[in-house]
N, CA, C and O of each residue as an XYZ file, in Angstrom:
348
protein
N     122.218     79.341    122.401
C     122.691     80.274    121.385
C     122.550     79.619    120.014
O     122.878     78.444    119.845
N     122.068     80.370    119.053
C     121.858     79.818    117.714
C     123.075     80.081    116.836
O     123.924     80.920    117.136
N     123.122     79.349    115.766
C     124.143     79.546    114.752
C     123.739     80.737    113.900
O     122.552     81.013    113.727
N     124.715     81.430    113.377
C     124.425     82.565    112.505
C     123.797     82.072    111.201
O     124.108     80.969    110.751
N     122.926     82.861    110.594
C     122.354     82.483    109.300
C     123.478     82.320    108.276
O     124.507     82.991    108.349
N     123.257     81.418    107.322
C     124.264     81.207    106.292
C     123.594     80.764    105.000
O     122.474     80.255    105.000
N     124.313     80.972    103.893
C     123.810     80.519    102.599
C     124.330     79.115    102.355
O     125.537     78.872    102.392
N     123.409     78.189    102.104
C     123.746     76.794    101.826
C     123.751     76.622    100.312
O     122.701     76.542     99.674
N     124.941     76.566     99.760
C     125.127     76.559     98.294
C     124.395     75.401     97.615
O     123.738     75.597     96.593
N     124.507     74.205     98.176
C     123.933     73.018     97.524
C     122.418     73.127     97.362
O     121.880     72.780     96.311
N     121.728     73.607     98.399
C     120.267     73.711     98.326
C     119.797     75.053     97.780
O     118.628     75.201     97.426
N     120.694     76.034     97.706
C     120.308     77.356     97.227
C     119.405     78.094     98.194
O     118.553     78.883     97.785
N     119.598     77.830     99.497
C     118.757     78.461    100.513
C     119.598     79.168    101.572
O     120.761     78.838    101.800
N     118.970     80.146    102.206
C     119.534     80.719    103.421
C     118.928     79.918    104.557
O     117.710     79.755    104.637
N     119.781     79.421    105.429
C     119.333     78.666    106.599
C     119.545     79.521    107.833
O     120.579     80.170    107.990
N     118.550     79.510    108.702
C     118.575     80.390    109.866
C     117.705     79.801    110.976
O     116.992     78.820    110.760
N     117.768     80.401    112.155
C     117.013     79.935    113.317
C     116.222     81.092    113.895
O     116.680     82.234    113.915
N     115.019     80.772    114.367
C     114.117     81.782    114.908
C     113.673     81.338    116.299
O     113.293     80.185    116.504
N     113.727     82.258    117.240
C     113.246     81.979    118.589
C     111.716     82.010    118.583
O     111.106     83.024    118.244
N     111.115     80.897    118.958
C     109.659     80.799    119.087
C     109.398     80.292    120.489
O     109.697     79.142    120.812
N     108.838     81.155    121.320
C     108.709     80.877    122.753
C     110.108     80.591    123.296
O     110.982     81.453    123.209
N     110.339     79.411    123.849
C     111.652     79.090    124.412
C     112.466     78.161    123.519
O     113.449     77.574    123.971
N     112.070     78.022    122.274
C     112.697     77.052    121.382
C     113.256     77.744    120.142
O     112.623     78.637    119.579
N     114.451     77.320    119.722
C     115.006     77.787    118.452
C     114.513     76.855    117.355
O     114.702     75.641    117.429
N     113.888     77.424    116.348
C     113.328     76.663    115.233
C     114.190     76.900    113.996
O     114.418     78.043    113.600
N     114.663     75.823    113.396
C     115.428     75.923    112.160
C     114.504     76.196    110.991
O     113.399     75.659    110.918
N     114.969     77.041    110.071
C     114.152     77.398    108.914
C     115.057     77.691    107.725
O     116.268     77.867    107.864
N     114.434     77.736    106.558
C     115.180     78.105    105.356
C     114.259     78.829    104.384
O     113.036     78.701    104.431
N     114.895     79.597    103.499
C     114.173     80.306    102.454
C     115.063     80.311    101.211
O     116.261     80.581    101.301
N     114.479     80.016    100.067
C     115.233     79.918     98.825
C     115.700     81.257     98.285
O     115.064     82.290     98.496
N     116.830     81.216     97.580
C     117.364     82.457     97.017
C     116.411     83.059     95.992
O     116.355     84.280     95.843
N     115.659     82.219     95.283
C     114.706     82.744     94.306
C     113.557     83.469     95.001
O     113.121     84.529     94.551
N     113.072     82.895     96.094
C     112.007     83.548     96.865
C     112.490     84.891     97.376
O     111.776     85.888     97.271
N     113.699     84.929     97.929
C     114.254     86.194     98.415
C     114.381     87.200     97.280
O     114.020     88.366     97.442
N     114.881     86.766     96.151
C     115.076     87.671     95.012
C     113.750     88.261     94.532
O     113.602     89.480     94.439
N     112.798     87.393     94.232
C     111.539     87.874     93.644
C     110.684     88.667     94.621
O     109.911     89.529     94.204
N     110.810     88.389     95.920
C     110.023     89.145     96.906
C     110.657     90.489     97.236
O     109.956     91.495     97.345
N     111.976     90.515     97.394
C     112.623     91.703     97.936
C     113.470     92.502     96.947
O     113.625     93.710     97.124
N     114.018     91.870     95.919
C     114.909     92.594     95.003
C     114.699     92.153     93.560
O     115.657     91.754     92.896
N     113.473     92.216     93.064
C     113.190     91.680     91.728
C     113.868     92.429     90.581
O     113.989     91.884     89.484
N     114.303     93.642     90.809
C     114.896     94.428     89.732
C     116.418     94.389     89.749
O     117.066     95.021     88.914
N     116.986     93.655     90.686
C     118.450     93.553     90.764
C     118.923     92.300     90.040
O     118.188     91.320     89.918
N     120.141     92.346     89.570
C     120.712     91.179     88.900
C     121.877     90.583     89.685
O     122.325     89.477     89.383
N     122.362     91.294     90.676
C     123.524     90.817     91.422
C     123.243     90.746     92.924
O     124.161     90.904     93.730
N     121.981     90.508     93.310
C     121.637     90.477     94.727
C     122.218     89.235     95.394
O     122.396     88.190     94.768
N     122.504     89.384     96.672
C     123.087     88.322     97.488
C     122.013     87.814     98.449
O     121.449     88.594     99.216
N     121.732     86.521     98.411
C     120.635     85.961     99.207
C     120.820     86.201    100.699
O     119.866     86.576    101.381
N     122.015     85.996    101.218
C     122.232     86.181    102.654
C     122.034     87.642    103.053
O     121.413     87.925    104.077
N     122.552     88.558    102.262
C     122.358     89.988    102.556
C     120.880     90.358    102.516
O     120.398     91.111    103.363
N     120.163     89.825    101.529
C     118.733     90.106    101.429
C     118.001     89.576    102.647
O     117.133     90.257    103.192
N     118.342     88.357    103.088
C     117.728     87.823    104.313
C     118.015     88.760    105.492
O     117.100     89.136    106.224
N     119.269     89.129    105.670
C     119.638     89.954    106.825
C     118.907     91.292    106.820
O     118.519     91.790    107.877
N     118.716     91.878    105.639
C     118.025     93.164    105.531
C     116.529     93.041    105.819
O     115.884     94.033    106.160
N     115.978     91.850    105.687
C     114.539     91.643    105.844
C     114.215     90.579    106.890
O     113.129     90.001    106.873
N     115.148     90.323    107.790
C     115.002     89.213    108.737
C     113.794     89.357    109.663
O     113.187     88.348    110.024
N     113.436     90.550    110.050
C     112.278     90.709    110.949
C     111.010     90.183    110.277
O     110.238     89.448    110.893
N     110.795     90.557    109.020
C     109.612     90.098    108.296
C     109.670     88.585    108.029
O     108.663     87.888    108.155
N     110.842     88.095    107.665
C     110.996     86.673    107.360
C     110.849     85.829    108.625
O     110.197     84.785    108.605
N     111.448     86.276    109.711
C     111.315     85.551    110.983
C     109.856     85.527    111.445
O     109.397     84.531    112.003
N     109.137     86.611    111.214
C     107.712     86.652    111.564
C     106.930     85.621    110.754
O     105.979     85.025    111.260
N     107.325     85.410    109.502
C     106.668     84.394    108.676
C     106.896     83.000    109.255
O     105.995     82.161    109.225
N     108.092     82.751    109.781
C     108.365     81.459    110.428
C     107.471     81.302    111.651
O     106.894     80.235    111.860
N     107.349     82.344    112.456
C     106.493     82.272    113.655
C     105.034     82.009    113.277
O     104.348     81.251    113.963
N     104.558     82.624    112.199
C     103.185     82.366    111.743
C     103.015     80.914    111.326
O     102.011     80.284    111.660
N     103.990     80.378    110.597
C     103.911     78.985    110.159
C     103.913     78.041    111.354
O     103.152     77.074    111.375
N     104.757     78.305    112.351
C     104.810     77.453    113.552
C     103.474     77.536    114.289
O     102.971     76.524    114.776
N     102.903     78.724    114.373
C     101.619     78.905    115.063
C     100.496     78.126    114.397
O      99.509     77.781    115.046
N     100.640     77.845    113.103
C      99.609     77.085    112.386
C      99.962     75.606    112.274
O      99.316     74.865    111.534
N     100.992     75.177    113.010
C     101.297     73.749    113.084
C     102.505     73.262    112.324
O     102.775     72.061    112.323
N     103.248     74.147    111.676
C     104.440     73.711    110.943
C     105.470     73.152    111.915
O     105.604     73.616    113.047
N     106.189     72.148    111.444
C     107.253     71.541    112.242
C     108.609     71.913    111.662
O     108.730     72.270    110.490
N     109.610     71.822    112.502
C     110.981     72.101    112.097
C     111.495     71.002    111.167
O     111.230     69.825    111.413
N     112.213     71.351    110.123
C     112.578     72.700    109.703
C     111.445     73.358    108.918
O     110.775     72.707    108.115
N     111.244     74.619    109.151
C     110.222     75.378    108.435
C     110.846     75.858    107.123
O     111.843     76.580    107.124
N     110.257     75.453    106.029
C     110.757     75.842    104.706
C     109.790     76.877    104.137
O     108.675     76.549    103.729
N     110.233     78.122    104.118
C     109.361     79.191    103.646
C     109.232     79.158    102.129
O     110.196     78.893    101.410
N     108.031     79.430    101.667
C     107.707     79.484    100.245
C     107.316     80.920     99.894
O     107.187     81.773    100.773
N     107.130     81.172     98.610
C     106.740     82.510     98.148
C     105.522     83.045     98.895
O     105.498     84.204     99.310
N     104.522     82.200     99.062
C     103.269     82.623     99.686
C     103.475     83.090    101.132
O     102.705     83.912    101.629
N     104.483     82.586    101.793
C     104.728     82.942    103.195
C     105.251     84.363    103.351
O     105.078     84.966    104.410
N     105.878     84.903    102.332
C     106.475     86.241    102.440
C     105.981     87.191    101.357
O     106.625     88.201    101.073
N     104.853     86.877    100.760
C     104.351     87.733     99.689
C     103.974     89.110    100.233
O     103.602     89.260    101.396
N     104.079     90.090     99.372
C     103.722     91.456     99.745
C     102.218     91.546     99.954
O     101.440     90.944     99.214
N     101.823     92.296    100.958
C     100.404     92.496    101.237
C      99.969     93.774    100.538
O     100.502     94.846    100.824
N      99.000     93.676     99.619
C      98.556     94.875     98.895
C      98.099     95.974     99.859
O      97.355     95.724    100.807
N      98.560     97.180     99.594
C      98.178     98.326    100.404
C      98.963     98.468    101.696
O      98.729     99.404    102.462
N      99.884     97.559    101.947
C     100.659     97.633    103.199
C     101.908     98.453    103.001
O     102.687     98.629    103.938
């Protein structure tokens, strides 16, 4: 069983775990990345809420990174969750 996602104040990231095959992989994503990707027009957005609302897409980004050789902890960057034009 994994720990629930949480906002880590010191690092400014949401930390979470993703099931990849039979292994839980620890990952994180910065509040700025979440803001600019998902809620760029808001001024009072909450990083943890934004993660929870978009967790399927964000978790898929972790799985893609692991598939290309990333090791735990997977630290997602802007490029990992950028919007795909026309999608």
